[in-house]
N, C-alpha and C positions, 0 to 999 in steps of 0.2 A: 599455894603455888610459889609465892615469893620465898617462903621459908624453906620449902623442901627442894626446889630446883635451883634457887639462887641464880636467876638468869642474868646474862650480861646486859641485855636490853629488853624493853617491853614496848609493845604497841598497845595503847589504851583505846579500845573500841567500845567501851561501855556506853550506856545512854548518856546523853548530854548533861543532865542534872547531877550525875555521879562523878563527873570528870575531876572536880577539885579534890575530894577526899581520896579517890582512887589514885590520882596522880601523886598525892603526898605519900601514900603508903609505898608506892613504887620507888620514889626517890629516897625515902627513908631506908628502904631495903638495899640501896646502893646500886640500883640499875639505871642505866641510861634510858631515856624516855622519849618516845614520840607520841604525843597526845592528839587524838582527834579534837575537832573544834566543838565547843569553845574550850579554852585552856582551863577555865575555872568558872565559878559562879559569881565571884565578886573580885574587885581590885585587890582587897586585902588578902584574899585567898591566893590570887595569882602572885602577889608580892612574896608570900611565904614560900610558894613553890619555887620561884626563881632564886630566892636566897638559899633554900635547901640544896638546890642543884649546884649553885655556885660554891657553897661551903664544902660540898662533897666532891667537887671536880667532875660533875656528870654532864654529859651532853643532853640538853633538854630542848627539844624542838616541838613545833606544833603545826598541825594542819590548819587550813588547806595549803597546798604547795603551789599556789598560783604563781608566786614570784619566781620560782625556779623552772617553770615551764619555758620551752624555747620561745614561745610567743611573747611572754612578758619580759624575758631577757632581751629580746629584740626591741620591744617597746622601750625598755629602759635605756638601751643604747641610743635610740632616737632622742629620748628626753635629754640624756647626758650630752649628746653632740650639739644640741640647740640649733640644728640646721634649719628647723622650721620656726625658730624663735622660742619665746617663753611659753611653757604650758600654762593654761589658765582655767581650763574647765574639763571635768570628766563626768560622764553620765552613764549609769549602769542600770540594767533591768534583769530581774529574775522573776518571771511571772508564769505560773502554771497552776494546776489544781492541787498539787501536792500529793503525798504518798497514798492518800485515801483513793485516788484515781488510778494508781499504778497496779495494773492487773497482775504483774509479776511479783509484787511485794508480798512477802510471806509473814511479816511481823504485824504488830498492832499499830496502826497509824494514828490512833487517837491522841497520843501525847504531842504530836507535831502541831496540833491545833489548840493547844492550851498554853498557859504561862510557863516560862522557862525554856521553851523551844521555839515554835513558830517559824515563819518563813525567813526571818532575818538570821537567826542562829543556825538554821539548817542550810539555806541556800544563799541568802544575801551576803553571808560572811565571805563567800568566795569573791564576790565583787569588791567588798570592802578591803580585803587583803590585797587585791590587785590595785585598787585605787591608792592606798597608802604607799604601796611599793613604787608607784609612778609619781605621786604628788607629794609624798612626805606626810608627816604627822598632821592630824586634824586638831584644830584649835577650838572649834565651836560646833554644836550639833543642834538641829531643830527638826522635829518630826511630827507627823500625824499618823494615826492609825484608825482602822475601822474594820468591822466584820462585814464582808461582802456576801458570803454564803453561810448563813447561820446554822444550817443543818446539812450534814454530809452522809453519804452512803459509801460503805467500804466496797470496793470493786474487785479485790483480789485477796488470795490467801484464805486461811481458815475462818476469818471473820467476814467473808463475803456476804453482803446483804445487810449487815448490821448498820444501824443509823446511830449518829451521835451528834451532840451539840458542839459547835465551835465556841470556845470560851476565851479566846484571846484574838487580837487583830490578825486577820488573814490578808489585809492590805496594809502595807507600811510604806510611807514616803519619808525619806530622810534627806535633809539638806545639810551639807557639810561646808565649813569654812576651814581651809587648810592654813597651817602656819606660814606657808609660802606666799599666801595671798590669793591662791586659786580657790575655785569653788567646785563643789561636786553635788550630785544628786543621785539617789538610789531608790528605785521602786523594787520592793520585794513582796511577792504575793503568792499565797496559796489559794486565792479566791478568783482566779481567772481560768477560762478554758484553755487559752493559749495566747500568744502574742507574736507579732512580726516586728516589734520594735528591736533595734540593734541591742545586743546584750552588753555592748560597751562602745562608747565614743569618747575619744580623747582629742581635745581641741588645743591647737597652738596658735600663735599669731599669724602664721602663714600656711597652715594646713589643718585638716581634720582627718582623723583615722577612725573608721567605723567598722564594727564587726556585725554584719547582718545575719549570719548563718546560725547553725545549731550551737547553742551555748554549751552543750555537753560534748560537741565534737572536737577532738584534739587537733584536727586539721582544718578547722573553720578558717576561711580566707577573710582578708580585710579589703575594704575599699578605702582609697586615699584620695582626698581632694587637696590639690596644691594651688595656692593662690599666688601665681607668678605672672605678672603682666609685663615682664621684660620682653624685648623684641624676639628673643629666642627661647623664652620660658615655656614651661609646660603648665598650662592652667586647665583645671577641670578634674573630673573623676577618673581614677584608674581602678578597675575592679579585679577581683580574684588574686589579690596580692598575698603571698605567703612569706614567712620569715626566710632568711637565707638558710641553706643547708647547714647542718644535717636536719632531717625532718624530725618532728616530735616523735620520740620513741614510744611513749606511753601516755594514757590519759592522766589527768591531774592527780587523782588519788594514788595511783601506782607510782607516779613520779616522786611523790613525797616519801614513799617507802624506800625507793631506790636511793634518793638523795640522803636520807638519814643513815642508811647502811654505809654509803660511800663516805659520809662524814666520820663515822666510827672507824673506818679503815684508813682514814687519812687521805683518801683519794679525791675528795672535794672539800672546799671550805664551806662549813655549815652556813646556810643563808635563810633558815626558817626560824629565827630566834624567838624565844619565848617572850622577849620584851615587845616585839611587834604584835604578837598574838594578844598580849595583855592590853596593848593600846587599842586593838580592834574590839576586844571585849569592852573596854571603856567606852568606845564610840557607841556600841550597841546598847549598853546599859543607859547611857545618856539619852539615846533616842527614845527608849521606853519611859524614862523620866519626863522627857519633853511631851510625849503622848499623854501622860497622866496629868501634867500641870499646865501645858500650853506654852511654856517658856522655852527659850533656848538655854543650853547648858554648856559651859566650858569643860573641856576634858581635863583629867587629872594627871595624865601620863604622856610620855613620848617614847621614842625609841631611837 
């Protein structure tokens, strides 16, 4: 395809373990690239991709597009203004049964429950991209993992009724220490039936912002608690808060596609850099190293 059609740009939607080598082929062919997550399978592989894109003058961006959604641009504006004081803590959740339970899923869900994919690379990465966009680079990672549901049954698609063993942690808890001094925590799971935990909470010195709604809904509202005990201050919770207009045009996946194309056309400044995706990959890899040896691990990268 690359040799015969010589495309201007490519979206890499191949399975996660193939992203590194496929991305390299695309960049070596001289095509601009938007890669689904993760960007690669190792830091060294990601380094080579970034250098190849730089040497050839190619736009190289990576999913997820969390940071360019209207919601996270709004949160970034709040962080930058410091009107609630310093940000100090972020907590995120992605907890559901995973693709084996999705009756509309037509593919083979079994790789999502084994090494190289799992709940963090598939879903938790959305939270991690949002966290580092708001809190900055991660300095240190500590994690624990376990298999909560050892055997699964496929509920949808051509493999309906097939059973398989879970071979990698389907519960992963990650603690993060940011270079800014703030802390973070992520629960990423394919071993829960569901959850009512907020999918994101961001805490400042004088306020907390919580998202209790549907983690996949592009228009999920926030609840904001302001700690203001001045005589005319507003103290307490305000619910159903949405970012200022315009409304979110598209869900996060489609937002990334549109942003990439706009960057190629010179209509937007690219904001989904491969360096940030490499850093999130670094965080995830360090989390699994921590699960394996029980130690905390310093990251190797920044952005």
